[in-house]
C-alpha positions in Angstrom: -4.8 -29.8 28.7 -2.9 -29.9 31.9 0.5 -27.9 31.4 3.3 -27.9 33.9 4.3 -24.3 34.7 1.4 -23.1 32.9 2.2 -19.2 33.8 5.4 -19.5 31.8 3.0 -20.8 28.7 1.0 -18.0 29.3 3.7 -15.4 29.0 4.7 -17.3 25.6 1.0 -16.5 24.2 1.3 -12.9 25.4 4.7 -12.6 23.3 3.4 -14.6 20.1 -0.1 -13.0 19.9 0.8 -9.3 19.5 -2.2 -7.1 18.8 -2.4 -3.7 18.4 -5.5 -1.2 17.8 -5.5 0.2 14.2 -4.2 3.5 13.5 -4.3 5.8 10.5 -1.4 4.5 8.3 -0.1 4.9 4.7 -0.4 1.3 3.5 -2.1 -2.1 4.8 0.4 -4.9 4.3 -0.8 -8.6 4.1 1.9 -11.5 4.5 1.1 -14.1 1.8 -1.0 -17.1 2.9 -4.3 -18.3 1.1 -6.5 -17.5 4.2 -9.7 -16.2 3.6 -9.7 -14.2 7.2 -6.5 -12.2 5.7 -8.5 -10.6 2.7 -11.7 -10.2 5.1 -9.8 -8.4 7.6 -7.7 -6.3 5.4 -10.8 -5.1 3.2 -12.3 -4.4 6.7 -9.5 -2.0 7.5 -9.4 -0.4 4.0 -13.2 0.2 4.3 -12.8 1.9 7.7 -10.3 4.4 6.0 -7.3 2.9 8.1 -5.2 3.3 4.9 -5.5 4.2 1.0 -3.6 1.0 -0.1 -3.2 -2.3 0.5 0.2 -4.4 -0.6 -0.7 -8.0 -0.7 2.2 -10.1 -0.8 3.2 -13.8 -1.7 3.6 -16.5 -4.4 2.9 -19.8 -2.2 4.8 -21.7 0.1 8.1 -22.9 -1.0 7.5 -26.5 0.1 4.5 -26.7 -2.4 4.8 -26.8 -6.2 2.3 -24.4 -6.4 -0.8 -22.4 -4.9 -3.5 -25.0 -5.7 -1.6 -27.7 -3.6 -1.0 -25.2 -0.9 -4.6 -24.1 -0.7 -5.8 -27.9 -0.7 -3.4 -28.6 2.3 -4.6 -25.4 4.1 -8.2 -26.0 3.6 -8.3 -29.5 3.6 -10.7 -29.3 0.3 -10.4 -29.9 -3.2 -11.2 -26.2 -4.2 -8.7 -24.1 -6.7 -8.0 -21.4 -4.7 -10.8 -19.5 -6.5 -8.7 -19.9 -9.8 -5.8 -17.8 -8.9 -2.0 -18.5 -9.3 -0.7 -16.8 -6.0 -1.3 -16.2 -2.6 -1.3 -12.3 -3.3 -3.9 -12.7 -6.2 -6.2 -15.0 -4.0 -6.3 -12.5 -1.2 -6.7 -9.4 -4.1 -10.0 -11.5 -5.5 -11.4 -11.8 -2.2 -10.6 -8.0 -1.2 -12.3 -6.8 -4.3 -15.3 -8.8 -3.6 -15.4 -7.2 -0.4 -15.3 -3.6 -1.5 -12.0 -2.9 -2.3 -11.3 -0.9 -5.5 -8.4 -3.0 -7.8 -6.5 0.1 -8.1 -6.0 0.4 -4.3 -4.2 -3.1 -4.5 -0.6 -3.7 -5.1 0.6 -7.1 -5.9 3.8 -8.8 -4.9 3.9 -12.1 -6.4 7.4 -13.7 -5.6 7.7 -14.3 -2.2 7.6 -17.8 -0.7 8.1 -17.1 3.0 8.0 -14.5 5.5 11.6 -13.2 5.4 10.8 -13.1 1.4 7.6 -11.3 1.8 9.5 -8.6 3.9 12.4 -8.3 1.5 10.1 -8.0 -1.5 7.7 -5.6 0.3 10.8 -3.3 1.1 11.6 -3.4 -2.6 8.2 -2.7 -3.7 7.6 0.3 -1.2 11.1 1.7 -2.3 10.4 1.6 -6.0 6.8 1.0 -7.0 5.2 3.2 -4.3 8.4 5.5 -3.8 6.1 8.4 -4.6 3.9 7.6 -1.7 6.2 8.4 0.8 5.5 5.5 2.9 6.0 6.2 6.8 3.5 4.1 8.5 2.1 0.5 7.7 -0.7 -1.8 9.3 0.7 -5.1 9.2 -2.5 -7.7 8.6 -1.2 -11.1 9.4 -2.5 -14.3 11.2 -2.6 -13.9 15.0 -0.6 -16.7 15.7 2.2 -15.3 13.3 2.1 -11.8 14.6 5.4 -11.8 16.8 7.3 -13.5 13.9 5.8 -11.2 11.2 6.7 -8.2 13.0 10.4 -9.1 14.0 10.7 -10.0 10.4 9.2 -6.9 8.8 11.2 -4.6 11.2 14.3 -6.0 9.8 13.6 -4.7 6.6 11.4 -1.7 7.0 13.6 0.0 9.5 12.4 3.4 9.1 8.9 2.6 9.0 6.3 2.5 11.7 4.5 -0.9 11.9 1.2 -1.2 13.9 0.2 -4.9 14.0 -3.4 -5.8 13.4 -3.8 -9.8 13.0 -6.8 -11.7 12.7 -7.3 -15.1 14.5 -7.3 -17.8 12.0 -7.4 -21.7 11.9 -9.4 -21.3 15.5 -5.9 -20.5 16.9 -6.1 -17.6 19.5 -4.3 -16.4 22.5 -7.2 -18.1 24.5 -7.3 -21.1 22.3 -3.8 -22.2 21.6 -3.2 -24.3 24.6 -6.4 -26.2 24.1 -5.3 -28.6 21.2 -2.1 -30.2 20.2 -2.2 -28.5 16.9 -2.5 -25.0 18.1 0.2 -26.0 21.0 2.7 -27.0 18.5 2.1 -24.3 16.0 2.5 -21.5 18.6 5.8 -23.3 20.0 6.9 -23.7 16.7 6.3 -19.8 16.1 8.4 -19.3 19.4 11.3 -21.6 17.8 11.0 -20.0 14.2 11.5 -16.3 16.2 14.9 -17.5 17.5 15.9 -19.2 14.5 15.3 -16.5 11.8 17.3 -13.9 13.9 20.2 -16.1 15.5 23.6 -15.9 13.5 25.1 -13.4 11.3 22.4 -12.6 8.9 20.4 -10.6 11.5 22.9 -10.3 14.2 24.9 -7.6 11.7 22.0 -5.6 10.9 22.4 -1.7 11.7 
């Protein structure tokens, strides 16, 4: 693909595809999406001992009527999301199949977008995990979603350190996103959403 002003687009990629080395933390947090790679990466981080707990979030994306419809759109298949009803449970099932004990996984099953993921995760940390004294989380998200996920969770978890450890999904990485129209549009959509999420009084007024 021939792109005018390619250097600027490469800078966009560096901004969007934030990637940090995992560090010892109190919690691994997975924003909801019916993506197998998220579960496998979360399980890998857990099994390597980077955190003792995992918070799996998500109901299904608000534009769909249930997880099954969302899953079929994401995968292009007729599968039924492993028989689970929410994104959080879908990820939980796969992580358990990859060695994560059920009692190490906390579920948040109501959020339907990234902002709700963050709001409900904060409530869970403040209420259900209050005795765990969560001070540092690993954000296990999709690679193209890393910057927006970090910005959104930072707006809610303002006193918690966040290390972003994403995983490449849908074959869209910092090295490949300009290779296809699909990847190009998705990443520029993420850039636009970084502005849309945070412009106006909803975020500007946060102290």
